[in-house]
PQR file with spaces between the fields and no chain letter, atoms N, CA, C, O and H, PARSE charges and radii, in Angstrom:
ATOM       1  N    UNK     1     141.561   43.570  125.448 -0.4000 1.5000
ATOM       2  CA   UNK     1     140.302   44.058  124.951 -0.0000 2.0000
ATOM       3  C    UNK     1     139.485   42.884  124.426  0.5500 1.7000
ATOM       4  O    UNK     1     140.011   41.990  123.762 -0.5500 1.4000
ATOM       5  N    UNK     2     138.213   42.901  124.730 -0.4000 1.5000
ATOM       6  CA   UNK     2     137.311   41.886  124.198 -0.0000 2.0000
ATOM       7  C    UNK     2     136.237   42.592  123.377  0.5500 1.7000
ATOM       8  O    UNK     2     135.557   43.494  123.867 -0.5500 1.4000
ATOM       9  H    UNK     2     137.786   43.627  125.269  0.4000 1.0000
ATOM      10  N    UNK     3     136.096   42.169  122.124 -0.4000 1.5000
ATOM      11  CA   UNK     3     135.128   42.779  121.213 -0.0000 2.0000
ATOM      12  C    UNK     3     133.827   41.993  121.277  0.5500 1.7000
ATOM      13  O    UNK     3     133.831   40.762  121.300 -0.5500 1.4000
ATOM      14  H    UNK     3     136.648   41.436  121.726  0.4000 1.0000
ATOM      15  N    UNK     4     132.723   42.712  121.305 -0.4000 1.5000
ATOM      16  CA   UNK     4     131.413   42.065  121.368 -0.0000 2.0000
ATOM      17  C    UNK     4     131.187   41.196  120.135  0.5500 1.7000
ATOM      18  O    UNK     4     131.732   41.483  119.069 -0.5500 1.4000
ATOM      19  H    UNK     4     132.719   43.712  121.286  0.4000 1.0000
ATOM      20  N    UNK     5     130.390   40.137  120.269 -0.4000 1.5000
ATOM      21  CA   UNK     5     130.147   39.251  119.124 -0.0000 2.0000
ATOM      22  C    UNK     5     129.299   39.904  118.037  0.5500 1.7000
ATOM      23  O    UNK     5     129.238   39.400  116.916 -0.5500 1.4000
ATOM      24  H    UNK     5     129.948   39.904  121.135  0.4000 1.0000
ATOM      25  N    UNK     6     128.646   41.015  118.355 -0.4000 1.5000
ATOM      26  CA   UNK     6     127.847   41.741  117.368 -0.0000 2.0000
ATOM      27  C    UNK     6     128.446   43.109  117.113  0.5500 1.7000
ATOM      28  O    UNK     6     129.113   43.680  117.975 -0.5500 1.4000
ATOM      29  H    UNK     6     128.696   41.425  119.266  0.4000 1.0000
ATOM      30  N    UNK     7     128.205   43.622  115.934 -0.4000 1.5000
ATOM      31  CA   UNK     7     128.718   44.925  115.517 -0.0000 2.0000
ATOM      32  C    UNK     7     127.548   45.782  115.042  0.5500 1.7000
ATOM      33  O    UNK     7     126.630   45.283  114.392 -0.5500 1.4000
ATOM      34  H    UNK     7     127.663   43.158  115.233  0.4000 1.0000
ATOM      35  N    UNK     8     127.583   47.054  115.364 -0.4000 1.5000
ATOM      36  CA   UNK     8     126.600   47.989  114.824 -0.0000 2.0000
ATOM      37  C    UNK     8     127.192   48.609  113.565  0.5500 1.7000
ATOM      38  O    UNK     8     128.185   49.333  113.635 -0.5500 1.4000
ATOM      39  H    UNK     8     128.328   47.460  115.893  0.4000 1.0000
ATOM      40  N    UNK     9     126.588   48.329  112.423 -0.4000 1.5000
ATOM      41  CA   UNK     9     127.018   48.936  111.167 -0.0000 2.0000
ATOM      42  C    UNK     9     126.416   50.322  111.045  0.5500 1.7000
ATOM      43  O    UNK     9     125.197   50.477  111.116 -0.5500 1.4000
ATOM      44  H    UNK     9     125.781   47.741  112.367  0.4000 1.0000
ATOM      45  N    UNK    10     127.251   51.325  110.864 -0.4000 1.5000
ATOM      46  CA   UNK    10     126.783   52.712  110.861 -0.0000 2.0000
ATOM      47  C    UNK    10     126.627   53.293  109.457  0.5500 1.7000
ATOM      48  O    UNK    10     126.491   54.507  109.304 -0.5500 1.4000
ATOM      49  H    UNK    10     128.241   51.199  110.806  0.4000 1.0000
ATOM      50  N    UNK    11     126.647   52.452  108.444 -0.4000 1.5000
ATOM      51  CA   UNK    11     126.562   52.950  107.073 -0.0000 2.0000
ATOM      52  C    UNK    11     125.274   53.726  106.817  0.5500 1.7000
ATOM      53  O    UNK    11     125.280   54.692  106.054 -0.5500 1.4000
ATOM      54  H    UNK    11     126.758   51.466  108.568  0.4000 1.0000
ATOM      55  N    UNK    12     124.186   53.323  107.434 -0.4000 1.5000
ATOM      56  CA   UNK    12     122.900   53.945  107.132 -0.0000 2.0000
ATOM      57  C    UNK    12     122.581   55.154  108.003  0.5500 1.7000
ATOM      58  O    UNK    12     121.436   55.605  108.038 -0.5500 1.4000
ATOM      59  H    UNK    12     124.181   52.538  108.054  0.4000 1.0000
ATOM      60  N    UNK    13     123.570   55.680  108.700 -0.4000 1.5000
ATOM      61  CA   UNK    13     123.392   56.928  109.438 -0.0000 2.0000
ATOM      62  C    UNK    13     123.909   58.056  108.568  0.5500 1.7000
ATOM      63  O    UNK    13     124.975   57.932  107.964 -0.5500 1.4000
ATOM      64  H    UNK    13     124.501   55.314  108.672  0.4000 1.0000
ATOM      65  N    UNK    14     123.177   59.149  108.495 -0.4000 1.5000
ATOM      66  CA   UNK    14     123.644   60.289  107.714 -0.0000 2.0000
ATOM      67  C    UNK    14     123.032   60.329  106.331  0.5500 1.7000
ATOM      68  O    UNK    14     121.894   59.902  106.135 -0.5500 1.4000
ATOM      69  H    UNK    14     122.311   59.250  108.985  0.4000 1.0000
ATOM      70  N    UNK    15     123.780   60.839  105.375 -0.4000 1.5000
ATOM      71  CA   UNK    15     123.218   61.126  104.054 -0.0000 2.0000
ATOM      72  C    UNK    15     122.761   59.901  103.279  0.5500 1.7000
ATOM      73  O    UNK    15     121.948   60.043  102.365 -0.5500 1.4000
ATOM      74  H    UNK    15     124.705   61.186  105.534  0.4000 1.0000
ATOM      75  N    UNK    16     123.241   58.712  103.595 -0.4000 1.5000
ATOM      76  CA   UNK    16     122.831   57.512  102.860 -0.0000 2.0000
ATOM      77  C    UNK    16     121.620   56.827  103.471  0.5500 1.7000
ATOM      78  O    UNK    16     121.132   55.842  102.917 -0.5500 1.4000
ATOM      79  H    UNK    16     123.902   58.597  104.336  0.4000 1.0000
ATOM      80  N    UNK    17     121.130   57.313  104.580 -0.4000 1.5000
ATOM      81  CA   UNK    17     120.016   56.642  105.245 -0.0000 2.0000
ATOM      82  C    UNK    17     119.305   57.575  106.196  0.5500 1.7000
ATOM      83  O    UNK    17     118.664   58.539  105.775 -0.5500 1.4000
ATOM      84  H    UNK    17     121.526   58.114  105.030  0.4000 1.0000
ATOM      85  N    UNK    18     119.419   57.289  107.474 -0.4000 1.5000
ATOM      86  CA   UNK    18     118.747   58.069  108.505 -0.0000 2.0000
ATOM      87  C    UNK    18     119.461   59.401  108.693  0.5500 1.7000
ATOM      88  O    UNK    18     120.585   59.437  109.193 -0.5500 1.4000
ATOM      89  H    UNK    18     119.939   56.506  107.816  0.4000 1.0000
ATOM      90  N    UNK    19     118.822   60.487  108.301 -0.4000 1.5000
ATOM      91  CA   UNK    19     119.434   61.821  108.409 -0.0000 2.0000
ATOM      92  C    UNK    19     119.156   62.498  109.745  0.5500 1.7000
ATOM      93  O    UNK    19     119.645   63.599  109.999 -0.5500 1.4000
ATOM      94  H    UNK    19     117.909   60.458  107.896  0.4000 1.0000
ATOM      95  N    UNK    20     118.382   61.852  110.590 -0.4000 1.5000
ATOM      96  CA   UNK    20     118.024   62.421  111.891 -0.0000 2.0000
ATOM      97  C    UNK    20     119.163   62.153  112.887  0.5500 1.7000
ATOM      98  O    UNK    20     119.325   61.033  113.372 -0.5500 1.4000
ATOM      99  H    UNK    20     117.985   60.958  110.384  0.4000 1.0000
ATOM     100  N    UNK    21     119.939   63.187  113.178 -0.4000 1.5000
ATOM     101  CA   UNK    21     121.104   63.063  114.058 -0.0000 2.0000
ATOM     102  C    UNK    21     120.727   62.496  115.425  0.5500 1.7000
ATOM     103  O    UNK    21     121.374   61.569  115.912 -0.5500 1.4000
ATOM     104  H    UNK    21     119.807   64.096  112.784  0.4000 1.0000
ATOM     105  N    UNK    22     119.685   63.048  116.043 -0.4000 1.5000
ATOM     106  CA   UNK    22     119.297   62.594  117.378 -0.0000 2.0000
ATOM     107  C    UNK    22     118.858   61.132  117.376  0.5500 1.7000
ATOM     108  O    UNK    22     119.156   60.394  118.316 -0.5500 1.4000
ATOM     109  H    UNK    22     119.160   63.801  115.648  0.4000 1.0000
ATOM     110  N    UNK    23     118.156   60.711  116.335 -0.4000 1.5000
ATOM     111  CA   UNK    23     117.740   59.315  116.232 -0.0000 2.0000
ATOM     112  C    UNK    23     118.952   58.406  116.081  0.5500 1.7000
ATOM     113  O    UNK    23     119.005   57.335  116.685 -0.5500 1.4000
ATOM     114  H    UNK    23     117.914   61.310  115.571  0.4000 1.0000
ATOM     115  N    UNK    24     119.911   58.821  115.291 -0.4000 1.5000
ATOM     116  CA   UNK    24     121.134   58.031  115.115 -0.0000 2.0000
ATOM     117  C    UNK    24     121.873   57.877  116.442  0.5500 1.7000
ATOM     118  O    UNK    24     122.361   56.794  116.765 -0.5500 1.4000
ATOM     119  H    UNK    24     119.868   59.691  114.800  0.4000 1.0000
ATOM     120  N    UNK    25     121.951   58.953  117.198 -0.4000 1.5000
ATOM     121  CA   UNK    25     122.611   58.902  118.508 -0.0000 2.0000
ATOM     122  C    UNK    25     121.865   57.947  119.430  0.5500 1.7000
ATOM     123  O    UNK    25     122.496   57.174  120.152 -0.5500 1.4000
ATOM     124  H    UNK    25     121.555   59.833  116.936  0.4000 1.0000
ATOM     125  N    UNK    26     120.535   57.984  119.422 -0.4000 1.5000
ATOM     126  CA   UNK    26     119.741   57.061  120.255 -0.0000 2.0000
ATOM     127  C    UNK    26     120.021   55.608  119.874  0.5500 1.7000
ATOM     128  O    UNK    26     120.153   54.754  120.751 -0.5500 1.4000
ATOM     129  H    UNK    26     120.023   58.612  118.835  0.4000 1.0000
ATOM     130  N    UNK    27     120.111   55.324  118.588 -0.4000 1.5000
ATOM     131  CA   UNK    27     120.384   53.956  118.127 -0.0000 2.0000
ATOM     132  C    UNK    27     121.755   53.498  118.623  0.5500 1.7000
ATOM     133  O    UNK    27     121.905   52.374  119.102 -0.5500 1.4000
ATOM     134  H    UNK    27     120.004   56.018  117.876  0.4000 1.0000
ATOM     135  N    UNK    28     122.733   54.358  118.507 -0.4000 1.5000
ATOM     136  CA   UNK    28     124.088   54.025  118.948 -0.0000 2.0000
ATOM     137  C    UNK    28     124.107   53.785  120.460  0.5500 1.7000
ATOM     138  O    UNK    28     124.719   52.824  120.927 -0.5500 1.4000
ATOM     139  H    UNK    28     122.612   55.272  118.118  0.4000 1.0000
ATOM     140  N    UNK    29     123.450   54.640  121.213 -0.4000 1.5000
ATOM     141  CA   UNK    29     123.421   54.464  122.668 -0.0000 2.0000
ATOM     142  C    UNK    29     122.709   53.176  123.050  0.5500 1.7000
ATOM     143  O    UNK    29     123.122   52.493  123.987 -0.5500 1.4000
ATOM     144  H    UNK    29     122.952   55.420  120.834  0.4000 1.0000
ATOM     145  N    UNK    30     121.653   52.841  122.338 -0.4000 1.5000
ATOM     146  CA   UNK    30     120.944   51.589  122.643 -0.0000 2.0000
ATOM     147  C    UNK    30     121.854   50.388  122.388  0.5500 1.7000
ATOM     148  O    UNK    30     121.862   49.433  123.165 -0.5500 1.4000
ATOM     149  H    UNK    30     121.318   53.395  121.576  0.4000 1.0000
ATOM     150  N    UNK    31     122.618   50.439  121.299 -0.4000 1.5000
ATOM     151  CA   UNK    31     123.558   49.348  121.005 -0.0000 2.0000
ATOM     152  C    UNK    31     124.619   49.252  122.102  0.5500 1.7000
ATOM     153  O    UNK    31     124.941   48.154  122.556 -0.5500 1.4000
ATOM     154  H    UNK    31     122.612   51.214  120.668  0.4000 1.0000
ATOM     155  N    UNK    32     125.158   50.383  122.527 -0.4000 1.5000
ATOM     156  CA   UNK    32     126.168   50.385  123.591 -0.0000 2.0000
ATOM     157  C    UNK    32     125.575   49.843  124.888  0.5500 1.7000
ATOM     158  O    UNK    32     126.219   49.061  125.587 -0.5500 1.4000
ATOM     159  H    UNK    32     124.896   51.275  122.158  0.4000 1.0000
ATOM     160  N    UNK    33     124.361   50.253  125.208 -0.4000 1.5000
ATOM     161  CA   UNK    33     123.702   49.768  126.422 -0.0000 2.0000
ATOM     162  C    UNK    33     123.445   48.262  126.359  0.5500 1.7000
ATOM     163  O    UNK    33     123.392   47.593  127.391 -0.5500 1.4000
ATOM     164  H    UNK    33     123.838   50.889  124.640  0.4000 1.0000
ATOM     165  N    UNK    34     123.284   47.734  125.144 -0.4000 1.5000
ATOM     166  CA   UNK    34     123.040   46.299  124.967 -0.0000 2.0000
ATOM     167  C    UNK    34     124.333   45.487  124.980  0.5500 1.7000
ATOM     168  O    UNK    34     124.300   44.263  124.851 -0.5500 1.4000
ATOM     169  H    UNK    34     123.327   48.277  124.305  0.4000 1.0000
ATOM     170  N    UNK    35     125.470   46.164  125.137 -0.4000 1.5000
ATOM     171  CA   UNK    35     126.739   45.455  125.229 -0.0000 2.0000
ATOM     172  C    UNK    35     127.566   45.441  123.958  0.5500 1.7000
ATOM     173  O    UNK    35     128.645   44.849  123.927 -0.5500 1.4000
ATOM     174  H    UNK    35     125.496   47.158  125.242  0.4000 1.0000
ATOM     175  N    UNK    36     127.078   46.080  122.916 -0.4000 1.5000
ATOM     176  CA   UNK    36     127.864   46.155  121.676 -0.0000 2.0000
ATOM     177  C    UNK    36     128.955   47.200  121.879  0.5500 1.7000
ATOM     178  O    UNK    36     128.677   48.333  122.271 -0.5500 1.4000
ATOM     179  H    UNK    36     126.201   46.560  122.941  0.4000 1.0000
ATOM     180  N    UNK    37     130.196   46.810  121.609 -0.4000 1.5000
ATOM     181  CA   UNK    37     131.310   47.753  121.751 -0.0000 2.0000
ATOM     182  C    UNK    37     132.116   47.863  120.462  0.5500 1.7000
ATOM     183  O    UNK    37     133.241   48.362  120.470 -0.5500 1.4000
ATOM     184  H    UNK    37     130.423   45.889  121.290  0.4000 1.0000
ATOM     185  N    UNK    38     131.546   47.402  119.366 -0.4000 1.5000
ATOM     186  CA   UNK    38     132.203   47.481  118.058 -0.0000 2.0000
ATOM     187  C    UNK    38     131.227   48.161  117.104  0.5500 1.7000
ATOM     188  O    UNK    38     130.161   47.621  116.805 -0.5500 1.4000
ATOM     189  H    UNK    38     130.632   46.996  119.359  0.4000 1.0000
ATOM     190  N    UNK    39     131.598   49.348  116.630 -0.4000 1.5000
ATOM     191  CA   UNK    39     130.764   50.109  115.707 -0.0000 2.0000
ATOM     192  C    UNK    39     131.556   50.319  114.428  0.5500 1.7000
ATOM     193  O    UNK    39     132.628   50.925  114.436 -0.5500 1.4000
ATOM     194  H    UNK    39     132.463   49.786  116.873  0.4000 1.0000
ATOM     195  N    UNK    40     131.016   49.814  113.335 -0.4000 1.5000
ATOM     196  CA   UNK    40     131.678   49.937  112.033 -0.0000 2.0000
ATOM     197  C    UNK    40     131.437   51.335  111.493  0.5500 1.7000
ATOM     198  O    UNK    40     130.319   51.677  111.108 -0.5500 1.4000
ATOM     199  H    UNK    40     130.145   49.323  113.329  0.4000 1.0000
ATOM     200  N    UNK    41     132.492   52.144  111.465 -0.4000 1.5000
ATOM     201  CA   UNK    41     132.407   53.528  110.984 -0.0000 2.0000
ATOM     202  C    UNK    41     133.402   53.748  109.852  0.5500 1.7000
ATOM     203  O    UNK    41     134.207   54.677  109.899 -0.5500 1.4000
ATOM     204  H    UNK    41     133.400   51.866  111.778  0.4000 1.0000
ATOM     205  N    UNK    42     133.345   52.906  108.852 -0.4000 1.5000
ATOM     206  CA   UNK    42     134.296   52.988  107.736 -0.0000 2.0000
ATOM     207  C    UNK    42     134.326   54.391  107.138  0.5500 1.7000
ATOM     208  O    UNK    42     133.305   55.076  107.077 -0.5500 1.4000
ATOM     209  H    UNK    42     132.691   52.151  108.813  0.4000 1.0000
ATOM     210  N    UNK    43     135.495   54.802  106.704 -0.4000 1.5000
ATOM     211  CA   UNK    43     135.670   56.139  106.135 -0.0000 2.0000
ATOM     212  C    UNK    43     134.816   56.394  104.896  0.5500 1.7000
ATOM     213  O    UNK    43     134.554   57.550  104.561 -0.5500 1.4000
ATOM     214  H    UNK    43     136.325   54.246  106.754  0.4000 1.0000
ATOM     215  N    UNK    44     134.382   55.350  104.217 -0.4000 1.5000
ATOM     216  CA   UNK    44     133.588   55.543  102.999 -0.0000 2.0000
ATOM     217  C    UNK    44     132.140   55.897  103.306  0.5500 1.7000
ATOM     218  O    UNK    44     131.386   56.255  102.400 -0.5500 1.4000
ATOM     219  H    UNK    44     134.595   54.412  104.489  0.4000 1.0000
ATOM     220  N    UNK    45     131.738   55.802  104.586 -0.4000 1.5000
ATOM     221  CA   UNK    45     130.381   56.159  104.970 -0.0000 2.0000
ATOM     222  C    UNK    45     130.261   57.681  105.048  0.5500 1.7000
ATOM     223  O    UNK    45     131.236   58.408  104.862 -0.5500 1.4000
ATOM     224  H    UNK    45     132.350   55.512  105.321  0.4000 1.0000
ATOM     225  N    UNK    46     129.061   58.135  105.323 -0.4000 1.5000
ATOM     226  CA   UNK    46     128.812   59.577  105.437 -0.0000 2.0000
ATOM     227  C    UNK    46     129.604   60.159  106.604  0.5500 1.7000
ATOM     228  O    UNK    46     130.186   59.412  107.390 -0.5500 1.4000
ATOM     229  H    UNK    46     128.268   57.544  105.474  0.4000 1.0000
ATOM     230  N    UNK    47     129.629   61.494  106.723 -0.4000 1.5000
ATOM     231  CA   UNK    47     130.367   62.104  107.841 -0.0000 2.0000
ATOM     232  C    UNK    47     129.984   61.464  109.170  0.5500 1.7000
ATOM     233  O    UNK    47     128.826   61.109  109.388 -0.5500 1.4000
ATOM     234  H    UNK    47     129.156   62.100  106.084  0.4000 1.0000
ATOM     235  N    UNK    48     130.946   61.323  110.034 -0.4000 1.5000
ATOM     236  CA   UNK    48     130.775   60.518  111.241 -0.0000 2.0000
ATOM     237  C    UNK    48     130.440   61.347  112.477  0.5500 1.7000
ATOM     238  O    UNK    48     130.638   60.881  113.599 -0.5500 1.4000
ATOM     239  H    UNK    48     131.887   61.611  109.857  0.4000 1.0000
ATOM     240  N    UNK    49     129.952   62.530  112.298 -0.4000 1.5000
ATOM     241  CA   UNK    49     129.670   63.417  113.431 -0.0000 2.0000
ATOM     242  C    UNK    49     128.799   62.743  114.490  0.5500 1.7000
ATOM     243  O    UNK    49     129.156   62.749  115.668 -0.5500 1.4000
ATOM     244  H    UNK    49     129.792   62.909  111.387  0.4000 1.0000
ATOM     245  N    UNK    50     127.669   62.163  114.098 -0.4000 1.5000
ATOM     246  CA   UNK    50     126.755   61.538  115.070 -0.0000 2.0000
ATOM     247  C    UNK    50     127.418   60.355  115.748  0.5500 1.7000
ATOM     248  O    UNK    50     127.312   60.190  116.963 -0.5500 1.4000
ATOM     249  H    UNK    50     127.378   62.158  113.142  0.4000 1.0000
ATOM     250  N    UNK    51     128.096   59.540  114.975 -0.4000 1.5000
ATOM     251  CA   UNK    51     128.696   58.334  115.546 -0.0000 2.0000
ATOM     252  C    UNK    51     129.798   58.689  116.525  0.5500 1.7000
ATOM     253  O    UNK    51     129.806   58.180  117.645 -0.5500 1.4000
ATOM     254  H    UNK    51     128.183   59.674  113.987  0.4000 1.0000
ATOM     255  N    UNK    52     130.711   59.534  116.140 -0.4000 1.5000
ATOM     256  CA   UNK    52     131.841   59.846  117.023 -0.0000 2.0000
ATOM     257  C    UNK    52     131.396   60.633  118.241  0.5500 1.7000
ATOM     258  O    UNK    52     131.871   60.371  119.345 -0.5500 1.4000
ATOM     259  H    UNK    52     130.703   59.948  115.229  0.4000 1.0000
ATOM     260  N    UNK    53     130.491   61.597  118.068 -0.4000 1.5000
ATOM     261  CA   UNK    53     130.055   62.360  119.230 -0.0000 2.0000
ATOM     262  C    UNK    53     129.273   61.484  120.189  0.5500 1.7000
ATOM     263  O    UNK    53     129.348   61.681  121.402 -0.5500 1.4000
ATOM     264  H    UNK    53     130.105   61.810  117.171  0.4000 1.0000
ATOM     265  N    UNK    54     128.521   60.518  119.673 -0.4000 1.5000
ATOM     266  CA   UNK    54     127.752   59.620  120.525 -0.0000 2.0000
ATOM     267  C    UNK    54     128.671   58.739  121.362  0.5500 1.7000
ATOM     268  O    UNK    54     128.460   58.577  122.564 -0.5500 1.4000
ATOM     269  H    UNK    54     128.460   60.357  118.687  0.4000 1.0000
ATOM     270  N    UNK    55     129.673   58.180  120.734 -0.4000 1.5000
ATOM     271  CA   UNK    55     130.598   57.306  121.462 -0.0000 2.0000
ATOM     272  C    UNK    55     131.388   58.128  122.473  0.5500 1.7000
ATOM     273  O    UNK    55     131.612   57.674  123.595 -0.5500 1.4000
ATOM     274  H    UNK    55     129.844   58.312  119.757  0.4000 1.0000
ATOM     275  N    UNK    56     131.807   59.307  122.098 -0.4000 1.5000
ATOM     276  CA   UNK    56     132.600   60.149  122.984 -0.0000 2.0000
ATOM     277  C    UNK    56     131.804   60.511  124.247  0.5500 1.7000
ATOM     278  O    UNK    56     132.380   60.619  125.330 -0.5500 1.4000
ATOM     279  H    UNK    56     131.626   59.676  121.186  0.4000 1.0000
ATOM     280  N    UNK    57     130.496   60.698  124.113 -0.4000 1.5000
ATOM     281  CA   UNK    57     129.675   61.110  125.248 -0.0000 2.0000
ATOM     282  C    UNK    57     128.903   59.956  125.880  0.5500 1.7000
ATOM     283  O    UNK    57     128.026   60.176  126.715 -0.5500 1.4000
ATOM     284  H    UNK    57     130.029   60.610  123.233  0.4000 1.0000
ATOM     285  N    UNK    58     129.220   58.758  125.492 -0.4000 1.5000
ATOM     286  CA   UNK    58     128.492   57.601  126.010 -0.0000 2.0000
ATOM     287  C    UNK    58     128.980   57.213  127.388  0.5500 1.7000
ATOM     288  O    UNK    58     130.174   57.304  127.677 -0.5500 1.4000
ATOM     289  H    UNK    58     129.932   58.580  124.813  0.4000 1.0000
ATOM     290  N    UNK    59     128.064   56.780  128.243 -0.4000 1.5000
ATOM     291  CA   UNK    59     128.485   56.298  129.561 -0.0000 2.0000
ATOM     292  C    UNK    59     129.107   54.896  129.490  0.5500 1.7000
ATOM     293  O    UNK    59     129.717   54.438  130.457 -0.5500 1.4000
ATOM     294  H    UNK    59     127.095   56.706  128.008  0.4000 1.0000
ATOM     295  N    UNK    60     128.955   54.226  128.362 -0.4000 1.5000
ATOM     296  CA   UNK    60     129.501   52.878  128.230 -0.0000 2.0000
ATOM     297  C    UNK    60     131.024   52.927  128.163  0.5500 1.7000
ATOM     298  O    UNK    60     131.602   53.838  127.570 -0.5500 1.4000
ATOM     299  H    UNK    60     128.460   54.598  127.576  0.4000 1.0000
ATOM     300  N    UNK    61     131.653   51.954  128.767 -0.4000 1.5000
ATOM     301  CA   UNK    61     133.117   51.871  128.730 -0.0000 2.0000
ATOM     302  C    UNK    61     133.532   50.913  127.643  0.5500 1.7000
ATOM     303  O    UNK    61     132.833   49.939  127.365 -0.5500 1.4000
ATOM     304  H    UNK    61     131.184   51.214  129.249  0.4000 1.0000
ATOM     305  N    UNK    62     134.655   51.178  127.032 -0.4000 1.5000
ATOM     306  CA   UNK    62     135.245   50.220  126.118 -0.0000 2.0000
ATOM     307  C    UNK    62     134.679   50.208  124.724  0.5500 1.7000
ATOM     308  O    UNK    62     134.868   49.222  124.012 -0.5500 1.4000
ATOM     309  H    UNK    62     135.223   51.969  127.258  0.4000 1.0000
ATOM     310  N    UNK    63     134.001   51.240  124.294 -0.4000 1.5000
ATOM     311  CA   UNK    63     133.485   51.268  122.926 -0.0000 2.0000
ATOM     312  C    UNK    63     134.642   51.405  121.952  0.5500 1.7000
ATOM     313  O    UNK    63     135.576   52.168  122.197 -0.5500 1.4000
ATOM     314  H    UNK    63     133.847   52.041  124.872  0.4000 1.0000
ATOM     315  N    UNK    64     134.587   50.678  120.862 -0.4000 1.5000
ATOM     316  CA   UNK    64     135.635   50.701  119.864 -0.0000 2.0000
ATOM     317  C    UNK    64     135.046   51.079  118.524  0.5500 1.7000
ATOM     318  O    UNK    64     134.081   50.464  118.069 -0.5500 1.4000
ATOM     319  H    UNK    64     133.828   50.058  120.663  0.4000 1.0000
ATOM     320  N    UNK    65     135.619   52.087  117.888 -0.4000 1.5000
ATOM     321  CA   UNK    65     135.149   52.457  116.560 -0.0000 2.0000
ATOM     322  C    UNK    65     136.236   52.170  115.556  0.5500 1.7000
ATOM     323  O    UNK    65     136.052   52.409  114.362 -0.5500 1.4000
ATOM     324  H    UNK    65     136.403   52.586  118.257  0.4000 1.0000
């Protein structure tokens, strides 16, 4: 496995930041399309519904959460 040199931090998705689920999914998909395959989804962040569902339904291969 090779991890991308950049990481998408997901702390600001959900109750602590962007509450718009669809917008959060778009941001995640854009990062995946840009080659980012490392998404920081620490358990201390808000519920991970948008992040996990986005990665699960993404056409990108090799995403790592």
